[in-house]
Structure formats: structure tokens, C-alpha cells
C-alpha positions as CSV (number, residue, x, y, z in Angstrom):
1,X,2.6,-20.1,19.8
2,X,5.9,-19.3,21.5
3,X,6.3,-22.9,22.7
4,X,5.7,-24.3,19.3
5,X,8.4,-22.0,17.8
6,X,10.8,-23.0,20.5
7,X,10.2,-26.7,20.1
8,X,10.5,-26.4,16.3
9,X,13.9,-24.7,16.7
10,X,15.0,-27.4,19.2
11,X,14.2,-30.2,16.9
12,X,15.6,-28.5,13.8
13,X,19.0,-28.0,15.4
14,X,19.3,-31.5,16.8
15,X,17.3,-34.0,14.8
16,X,19.1,-34.2,11.5
17,X,21.8,-36.7,12.5
18,X,21.6,-40.2,13.7
19,X,23.4,-43.5,13.2
20,X,22.4,-46.5,11.1
21,X,18.7,-45.9,11.3
22,X,16.3,-43.2,12.4
23,X,15.3,-45.2,15.4
24,X,18.8,-44.8,16.9
25,X,18.2,-41.1,17.2
26,X,16.5,-41.8,20.6
27,X,19.6,-43.7,22.0
28,X,20.8,-40.5,23.6
29,X,20.4,-40.7,27.4
30,X,21.2,-37.0,28.0
31,X,18.6,-34.3,28.7
32,X,18.6,-30.6,29.3
33,X,16.4,-29.0,31.9
34,X,15.5,-25.3,31.2
35,X,13.0,-22.6,31.6
36,X,11.4,-20.5,28.8
37,X,9.8,-17.2,29.8
38,X,9.4,-13.9,28.0
39,X,11.2,-15.2,24.9
40,X,14.2,-16.2,27.0
41,X,15.6,-19.7,27.3
42,X,17.7,-20.5,30.3
43,X,19.3,-23.8,31.3
44,X,18.8,-24.8,34.9
45,X,20.3,-28.3,34.9
46,X,21.1,-31.6,33.1
47,X,19.8,-35.1,33.4
48,X,21.1,-38.5,32.5
49,X,18.8,-41.5,32.1
50,X,19.8,-45.1,32.7
51,X,17.6,-47.9,31.5
52,X,17.5,-50.7,34.1
53,X,15.3,-53.7,33.1
54,X,12.0,-54.7,31.4
55,X,9.2,-55.6,33.7
56,X,5.5,-56.5,33.7
57,X,3.0,-54.4,35.7
58,X,-0.6,-55.6,35.5
59,X,0.3,-57.6,32.4
60,X,1.6,-54.6,30.6
61,X,5.2,-54.3,29.5
62,X,7.2,-51.5,31.1
63,X,10.8,-50.4,31.0
64,X,12.3,-49.5,34.4
65,X,14.8,-46.6,34.3
66,X,16.3,-44.1,36.7
67,X,17.1,-40.4,36.1
68,X,19.8,-38.3,37.7
69,X,19.6,-34.5,37.9
70,X,22.6,-32.3,38.3
71,X,24.4,-29.2,37.4
72,X,27.7,-31.0,37.4
73,X,27.7,-34.8,36.8
74,X,30.3,-35.2,39.6
75,X,27.6,-34.1,42.1
76,X,24.2,-35.8,41.5
77,X,21.5,-33.7,43.2
78,X,18.4,-35.9,42.6
79,X,17.7,-39.5,41.6
80,X,14.3,-40.8,40.6
81,X,13.0,-44.2,39.4
82,X,10.2,-44.5,36.7
83,X,8.4,-47.1,34.6
84,X,7.7,-46.4,31.0
85,X,5.4,-48.1,28.4
86,X,4.5,-47.3,24.8
87,X,2.0,-50.2,24.3
88,X,-0.7,-50.0,21.7
89,X,-0.5,-46.3,20.9
90,X,-0.6,-45.4,24.6
91,X,2.2,-43.7,26.5
92,X,2.2,-44.4,30.2
93,X,4.8,-43.2,32.8
94,X,4.7,-44.4,36.4
95,X,6.7,-43.1,39.3
96,X,8.5,-45.4,41.8
97,X,5.3,-45.9,43.7
98,X,3.5,-46.9,40.5
99,X,1.5,-43.7,40.5
100,X,0.6,-42.4,37.0
101,X,2.7,-39.4,35.9
102,X,1.6,-39.3,32.2
103,X,-1.1,-41.3,30.4
104,X,-1.6,-40.2,26.8
105,X,-3.1,-41.9,23.7
106,X,-0.6,-40.7,21.2
107,X,-2.5,-42.2,18.2
108,X,-5.5,-39.9,18.9
109,X,-5.8,-36.8,16.8
110,X,-8.7,-35.2,18.6
111,X,-8.9,-33.7,22.1
112,X,-8.7,-36.2,24.9
113,X,-8.7,-36.5,28.6
114,X,-5.1,-37.4,29.5
115,X,-2.8,-37.4,32.5
116,X,0.0,-34.9,32.6
117,X,2.2,-34.7,35.6
118,X,-0.2,-36.6,37.7
119,X,-3.3,-34.6,36.9
120,X,-6.2,-35.5,34.6
121,X,-6.6,-32.6,32.1
122,X,-8.3,-32.0,28.8
123,X,-5.6,-31.8,26.2
124,X,-5.2,-30.4,22.7
125,X,-2.8,-31.6,20.0
126,X,-0.3,-29.7,17.9
127,X,2.1,-31.2,15.3
128,X,5.6,-29.8,15.3
129,X,6.8,-29.1,11.8
130,X,10.5,-29.9,11.6
131,X,10.8,-29.6,7.8
132,X,13.6,-27.3,6.6
133,X,12.6,-26.7,3.0
134,X,10.7,-23.6,1.8
135,X,8.1,-22.9,0.7
136,X,6.3,-25.4,2.8
137,X,3.0,-27.0,1.8
138,X,0.5,-28.1,4.4
139,X,1.9,-30.5,6.9
140,X,0.8,-34.1,6.5
141,X,1.6,-35.6,9.9
142,X,3.1,-39.1,10.0
143,X,4.4,-41.3,12.9
144,X,7.7,-39.4,12.5
145,X,6.1,-36.0,13.3
146,X,6.6,-34.9,16.9
147,X,3.2,-34.5,18.6
148,X,2.7,-32.0,21.4
149,X,-0.1,-32.8,23.8
150,X,-0.8,-29.8,26.0
151,X,-3.3,-28.8,28.6
152,X,-6.2,-26.9,27.0
153,X,-6.3,-24.6,30.0
154,X,-2.5,-24.1,30.2
155,X,-0.4,-24.5,27.1
156,X,2.8,-24.4,29.2
157,X,2.0,-27.9,30.5
158,X,2.7,-30.4,27.8
159,X,4.4,-33.6,26.6
160,X,5.9,-34.1,23.2
161,X,6.0,-37.7,21.8
162,X,7.6,-38.9,18.6
163,X,5.7,-42.1,17.9
164,X,8.1,-44.0,15.6
165,X,11.0,-43.3,18.0
166,X,9.0,-44.4,21.0
167,X,10.3,-41.5,23.0
168,X,9.1,-38.7,25.2
169,X,11.1,-36.0,23.6
170,X,10.1,-32.9,25.6
171,X,7.9,-32.4,28.7
172,X,7.0,-29.2,30.6
173,X,5.3,-28.9,34.0
174,X,4.6,-25.2,33.4
175,X,7.7,-24.1,35.3
176,X,10.5,-25.8,33.4
177,X,10.9,-28.3,30.5
178,X,13.1,-31.4,30.1
179,X,14.3,-32.2,26.6
180,X,16.2,-35.2,25.2
181,X,19.2,-34.2,23.1
182,X,19.4,-35.8,19.7
183,X,22.5,-36.5,17.5
184,X,25.5,-38.8,17.0
185,X,27.6,-36.8,19.4
186,X,25.0,-37.3,22.2
187,X,24.7,-41.0,21.4
188,X,28.5,-41.2,21.6
189,X,28.7,-39.5,24.9
190,X,25.9,-41.7,26.2
191,X,27.9,-44.7,25.2
192,X,30.9,-43.4,27.1
193,X,28.7,-42.9,30.2
194,X,27.3,-46.5,30.0
195,X,30.8,-48.1,29.5
196,X,32.8,-45.7,31.7
197,X,35.2,-45.1,28.8
198,X,38.4,-43.2,29.4
199,X,41.4,-42.4,27.3
200,X,44.6,-40.3,27.3
201,X,45.6,-38.2,24.3
202,X,49.3,-38.1,24.8
203,X,50.0,-39.5,21.3
204,X,53.1,-41.4,20.2
205,X,53.9,-40.9,16.5
206,X,56.9,-41.1,14.2
207,X,57.6,-39.3,10.9
208,X,55.5,-40.7,8.1
209,X,52.5,-41.5,10.3
210,X,49.2,-40.2,9.1
211,X,45.4,-40.3,9.2
212,X,42.6,-39.8,6.7
213,X,39.6,-37.7,7.8
214,X,36.7,-38.5,5.6
215,X,33.6,-36.3,5.5
216,X,30.2,-37.6,4.2
217,X,26.7,-36.2,4.1
218,X,24.1,-38.2,6.0
219,X,20.3,-38.2,6.0
220,X,17.4,-40.6,6.5
221,X,15.5,-42.2,3.7
222,X,11.8,-41.2,4.3
223,X,10.6,-44.7,3.2
224,X,13.0,-47.0,4.9
225,X,14.1,-44.9,7.8
226,X,17.7,-46.0,7.1
227,X,20.7,-43.7,7.0
228,X,22.0,-42.8,3.5
229,X,25.3,-41.2,2.7
230,X,27.0,-39.1,0.1
231,X,30.8,-38.8,-0.2
232,X,31.9,-35.2,0.4
233,X,35.6,-34.9,0.8
234,X,38.7,-36.3,2.5
235,X,41.8,-34.8,4.1
236,X,45.0,-36.6,4.7
237,X,47.2,-35.4,7.6
238,X,50.8,-36.6,7.7
239,X,53.5,-36.0,10.4
240,X,56.7,-35.1,8.6
241,X,59.0,-34.3,11.6
242,X,60.0,-31.9,14.4
243,X,61.3,-28.4,14.1
244,X,62.0,-25.4,16.4
245,X,60.2,-22.1,16.0
246,X,61.4,-19.3,18.3
247,X,62.9,-21.9,20.5
248,X,59.7,-23.8,20.8
249,X,59.1,-27.4,19.5
250,X,56.6,-27.7,16.7
251,X,55.4,-30.6,14.6
252,X,55.8,-30.2,10.9
253,X,52.6,-31.5,9.3
254,X,51.4,-31.9,5.7
255,X,47.8,-31.8,4.6
256,X,46.2,-32.7,1.2
257,X,42.7,-33.4,0.3
258,X,40.1,-34.0,-2.4
259,X,36.5,-32.8,-2.8
260,X,34.1,-35.4,-4.3
261,X,31.5,-32.8,-5.0
262,X,33.6,-30.4,-7.0
263,X,36.3,-32.8,-8.2
264,X,39.1,-30.4,-7.0
265,X,42.3,-31.5,-5.2
266,X,43.7,-29.5,-2.3
267,X,47.4,-29.3,-1.5
268,X,49.7,-30.8,-0.4
269,X,50.8,-28.0,1.9
270,X,52.7,-27.8,5.1
271,X,51.8,-26.3,8.4
272,X,53.2,-26.2,11.9
273,X,51.7,-27.4,15.2
274,X,53.3,-26.2,18.4
275,X,53.8,-28.8,21.2
276,X,54.4,-28.2,24.9
277,X,54.5,-30.5,27.9
278,X,51.0,-29.5,28.7
279,X,49.5,-30.1,25.3
280,X,49.5,-29.0,21.7
281,X,48.1,-26.0,19.9
282,X,45.7,-26.2,17.0
283,X,45.8,-22.7,15.8
284,X,45.4,-20.6,19.0
285,X,43.5,-23.4,20.8
286,X,45.4,-25.5,23.4
287,X,44.4,-29.2,23.4
288,X,45.7,-30.3,26.8
289,X,47.3,-33.7,27.4
290,X,45.2,-35.4,30.0
291,X,43.0,-38.3,30.9
292,X,39.6,-37.8,29.2
293,X,36.4,-39.2,30.6
294,X,32.7,-38.3,31.0
295,X,32.2,-34.6,31.9
296,X,28.8,-33.1,31.9
297,X,28.1,-29.7,33.4
298,X,26.5,-26.3,33.1
299,X,28.9,-23.4,32.4
300,X,28.7,-19.7,32.0
301,X,29.0,-18.4,28.4
302,X,28.9,-14.7,27.6
303,X,26.9,-14.0,30.8
304,X,24.4,-16.8,30.0
305,X,24.3,-20.4,31.1
306,X,25.3,-23.0,28.6
307,X,26.5,-26.6,28.9
308,X,29.7,-28.5,28.2
309,X,29.3,-32.3,27.5
310,X,32.3,-34.6,27.0
311,X,32.6,-38.4,26.6
312,X,34.9,-41.0,25.1
313,X,33.5,-43.2,22.4
314,X,34.6,-45.8,19.8
315,X,33.9,-45.9,16.1
316,X,34.2,-48.9,13.8
317,X,34.5,-48.2,10.1
318,X,34.9,-51.3,7.8
319,X,36.5,-53.3,10.6
320,X,38.8,-50.5,11.8
321,X,38.0,-49.5,15.4
322,X,39.4,-46.3,17.0
323,X,38.7,-44.1,20.0
324,X,37.6,-40.5,19.9
325,X,36.9,-37.8,22.5
326,X,33.5,-36.2,21.9
327,X,32.6,-32.7,23.0
328,X,29.3,-30.8,22.7
329,X,28.0,-27.3,23.6
330,X,24.7,-25.5,22.7
331,X,26.3,-24.2,19.5
332,X,25.6,-26.2,16.3
333,X,29.1,-27.6,16.0
334,X,30.3,-31.0,17.1
335,X,33.9,-31.3,18.4
336,X,36.2,-34.3,18.3
337,X,39.7,-35.0,19.6
338,X,41.7,-38.1,18.6
339,X,43.8,-39.6,21.3
340,X,46.3,-41.2,18.8
341,X,47.0,-38.3,16.5
342,X,47.2,-34.5,16.9
343,X,44.3,-33.5,14.7
344,X,41.0,-32.4,16.3
345,X,38.1,-31.9,13.9
346,X,34.6,-30.4,13.8
347,X,31.3,-31.5,12.2
348,X,28.4,-29.2,11.3
349,X,24.8,-29.9,10.0
350,X,24.3,-33.2,8.4
351,X,28.0,-33.7,7.6
352,X,29.7,-36.5,9.5
353,X,33.5,-36.9,9.9
354,X,35.1,-40.4,10.3
355,X,38.6,-41.7,10.4
356,X,38.9,-44.2,7.5
357,X,42.6,-44.9,7.7
358,X,45.6,-44.5,10.1
359,X,49.2,-45.2,10.1
360,X,50.7,-45.0,13.6
361,X,54.2,-46.1,14.4
362,X,54.2,-47.6,10.9
363,X,51.2,-49.8,11.6
364,X,48.4,-49.3,9.0
365,X,44.7,-49.8,9.9
366,X,41.6,-49.1,7.8
367,X,41.3,-48.4,4.1
368,X,42.6,-45.2,2.6
369,X,40.1,-43.5,0.2
370,X,41.4,-42.3,-3.1
371,X,40.3,-39.5,-5.3
372,X,37.8,-40.1,-8.1
373,X,37.4,-38.1,-11.3
374,X,34.2,-36.3,-12.3
375,X,33.5,-36.7,-16.1
376,X,29.8,-35.7,-16.4
377,X,30.3,-32.0,-15.6
378,X,32.9,-29.3,-15.8
379,X,35.3,-29.2,-12.9
380,X,38.6,-28.2,-11.5
381,X,41.2,-31.0,-11.2
382,X,44.1,-29.2,-9.7
383,X,45.7,-25.8,-9.1
384,X,49.4,-25.3,-8.1
385,X,52.3,-22.9,-8.6
386,X,55.1,-24.1,-10.8
387,X,57.4,-21.1,-10.3
388,X,57.4,-17.6,-8.7
389,X,55.5,-16.3,-11.7
390,X,53.5,-19.2,-13.1
391,X,50.4,-21.1,-11.9
392,X,49.3,-24.4,-13.5
393,X,45.5,-25.0,-13.7
394,X,44.1,-28.4,-14.7
395,X,40.4,-28.4,-15.7
396,X,37.9,-30.8,-17.2
397,X,35.3,-29.7,-19.7
398,X,32.6,-31.6,-21.4
399,X,32.5,-29.2,-24.4
400,X,34.7,-26.8,-26.3
401,X,34.4,-23.5,-24.5
402,X,35.7,-19.9,-24.2
403,X,37.6,-19.6,-20.9
404,X,38.6,-16.7,-18.7
405,X,40.9,-17.2,-15.7
406,X,41.7,-14.6,-13.1
407,X,44.1,-15.1,-10.2
408,X,43.8,-12.6,-7.3
409,X,45.6,-11.7,-4.1
410,X,43.2,-12.6,-1.2
411,X,44.4,-9.7,0.9
412,X,43.6,-6.8,-1.5
413,X,41.5,-8.6,-4.2
414,X,43.8,-7.3,-6.9
415,X,44.2,-9.3,-10.1
416,X,47.8,-10.6,-10.3
417,X,47.3,-12.9,-13.4
418,X,44.8,-13.6,-16.1
419,X,44.3,-15.7,-19.2
420,X,41.7,-15.8,-22.0
421,X,41.7,-19.0,-24.0
422,X,39.6,-21.9,-25.4
423,X,39.2,-25.4,-24.0
424,X,39.0,-28.7,-25.6
425,X,36.7,-31.5,-24.5
426,X,38.2,-33.5,-21.7
427,X,41.3,-32.6,-19.6
428,X,42.9,-29.2,-20.1
429,X,46.1,-27.8,-18.7
430,X,46.6,-24.0,-18.7
431,X,49.6,-22.0,-17.5
432,X,48.8,-18.5,-16.2
433,X,51.6,-15.9,-15.8
434,X,51.4,-13.9,-12.6
435,X,53.1,-11.2,-10.7
436,X,55.6,-12.5,-8.3
437,X,54.1,-15.0,-5.9
438,X,55.0,-15.3,-2.2
439,X,55.8,-18.7,-0.8
440,X,53.1,-19.9,1.6
441,X,50.7,-17.2,0.7
442,X,47.1,-18.0,-0.5
443,X,45.6,-16.8,-3.7
444,X,42.1,-17.1,-5.3
445,X,41.3,-18.4,-8.7
446,X,38.1,-17.5,-10.6
447,X,37.2,-19.4,-13.8
448,X,34.4,-18.3,-16.2
449,X,33.4,-20.4,-19.2
450,X,30.9,-19.9,-22.0
451,X,29.8,-21.8,-25.0
452,X,26.6,-22.9,-26.9
453,X,24.1,-23.7,-24.1
454,X,26.9,-24.3,-21.6
455,X,28.2,-21.4,-19.4
456,X,29.0,-20.9,-15.8
457,X,31.9,-20.4,-13.4
458,X,33.7,-21.9,-10.5
459,X,36.4,-20.8,-8.1
460,X,39.0,-22.2,-5.8
461,X,42.3,-21.2,-4.3
462,X,45.8,-22.4,-3.7
463,X,48.8,-21.7,-1.5
464,X,52.0,-20.9,-3.4
465,X,54.9,-23.3,-3.1
466,X,57.3,-20.8,-4.5
């Protein structure tokens, strides 16, 4: 049972993102090697796979590939060659001497005699349930369901196959397991390994240059296996000019954004980014200026072994191609650095970030997304200060409603302004008088509405310009 729980967690944390179709989830060529004993998971190494060529062995199609094991990619410790085949519902893995490593009929649902790690054993089958929704009904296995074939005499010896992806996802010889890493970031890093991509992030920009970071949700259609998307939000970052803060050079930046799901607009507001000869600071984090390339290694994290993976990749969005630096660790976040603009960003879950537009040295590329307007449900259009003592709030309502608005100080949660009024159908603009606002300080806004069969609330915030 402990192995099933571990595998389920591994798949849940990695399998939710891909590229244009579900089949591309298996494009990652990066594997972790680890042990799992006494409820403790410990990384012992990494592995990179390189596909070499197709070949025929005894009239059966095989793919020849090599594996490289290491703790640090700069020092390969072990290289092996294998031949792999998924013909006719049978998985077969041969070593360099054409001796059988694995031989499993993965279409069979009953017990079978299979070969695992060179030994013929009786195997049992478990389906790994990767569904996230609760409550769960009984699992109906499909070719997308990971299948774990394990030795009936020793459940620590097993192989996990995902039929529709034609991949050996996890395998364990009883001492350690090897697992393929799934996700766009691992595919991107694999692309960087294959093409030996490198880039330098010492950007060259002028006032007025900008980028648009666009976030969208991404999932796979159960019927077609194709990726589908939902617009989430965009953020526009613009470089205004340089300034000095305590004698140190800083970039003056402006950010504004729009949320497609709530209909609310954010900003614009300014912030500073300190720059030094060695790099620039995003918050307290230094992003060093350097040549970025493939970097794969185990590291120590809080007294435990983790990993740090880095690669350079290229994205093409509607004909606009740009470079990005991709970084991955065991945590659920995915990290990106842009070599042409000082704005790193992060992804989480099934949300994907892409650059849809750039203006660098006055040269525009891509297509800039614009805000839309939600008209089928109540939503916030905009919130902004118009003086030291007044805040303007633009709302859209589908009915005439009773409205209550409260503005609070984030720091002490005290109400500094309120308004009770009524809305009309459509666009509404309300002015709320407040206690004195502080320029650059953030405040929260709570809006409650009530009417015949239509009540609810929403909240947002703003940073005072006054």
C-alpha cells in the first residue's frame, strides 16, 4: 500500500501539465532515482535518456536509447544502452547484449508470468488512481491509467506503464526506483539538453520597452487527448527609466493587469528593481547576470537531498519566438527567467505562463492581449484612488441591487471608508469617502450585494496613488 500511495502522489504532482496533446507528456528525458523506505523518500541520483535510432531485432521494432546516471550532470557516472519496444500490447526492454530486462503484457488484467529486472516472476496488477476530484467513485481503468505490475512475492519490485503514452513511467528493483518527470518544464529542459541551448540574461532595454505575461489554465480533453485552455489573466510590465535609491541604481517599472475570470483590472502601479553589476534583484532574490545552460544536479535542501534542474528553451506563440530559462526543483512551482527583460515569473498547478508580446529597443513582436468585459455576471471593473480621501469603484451588475462597500487598511483590518447604496443594471460608478490614504499603501475592498434571488460578495484591493 505504501508504494501505491507514493506513486499516486508522484503522478498527481507532475502529470497535470503537457504541451499540445497528452502524448507529449512523455517527451521528458529526465528521471530521478530514489529510495523509499520507512515512509521516507530520498533522492540518490538523476538520469538523462537520449533516444538514438529505430532498429529491428528478430523482426520486431525497437528504439535504441542510452541512459546516463549522475549526481551532477557535469560528471556522468554510468552510461548504459537499451532497446525498447511497445509492440502489440507487450512491453519489452533489452540491455546492450540483447538480454531481456523487462517483458510485460500490459494489456492483460489478470496475473501473469513476466520478466522484471531479468527475472521471470509471477506478477499482480494495480491501477494507480490519479484523479483529484472527491468524492471518488470506483475507478474504471482506461489506457490512460498508470498500471503497476509488481512481483507477487515482493511488491517492492515493480514496473509502472502508461499504455497511451507508451512509456515506462516508474520502475523499482526493490532497492531504488527510477521515475520519469512529467511536465512542460521538464520537456523544456529536455529540449535544451538535446539542442545544447545557451543564453545570457544581460538584457538591453530602453524606457518604454515592455512585455506582456499571459496566464492561462490548461488541461487535457478526456475524449481527444488534446490540450485545452482558458484565459486567466495578463500582466503588462513596462520599463519607465532609471533612478537612484540610497546611491544604488534601480529600474523604475510599471505593472498593470487584467483578470479574465473576475473581470477586474489591476494597476497601473510603479515599483523599483535594484540593478548591480552582478545581476538584478526581484524582491530579495538576486537574479545573476551570466551565461545560462543545462544544469542538473542533486542539492541539499533543509538537511535533505533535493534536485536543481535548469535548461534553456524556446517558445513560439502565434509566430513570436522567444528564449526562456527554465528551472525546476522538487517543490510544485515552476520557475522562469527571461534573458531579454528583467521579469522572472512562476507557474503553479495547471496554470501556464507565456509571453504574448514584447517591445524591446522599440521593436514590437507578438500580439498584445487586451481586456474584455464580463456582462453575464456581477463583477468589479476597476478600483482606484482619486484623492487622499476618495476612492472610485466601478462595478457591473446584472440587476438592481442593494450595495454595501467597505474599504479596510490591510495592516490592522480597520474600516477606513464605507458606503451603502443601490445599483442600477449595467455599469455603476461609486465614490467612497475614506480616512486619509497613504501614497503607495495597499488597501482592501469588500463589496456585498443583495436583491431578489441575487446576492453575494466579492473583494479586491488597490494601491493608493495619492
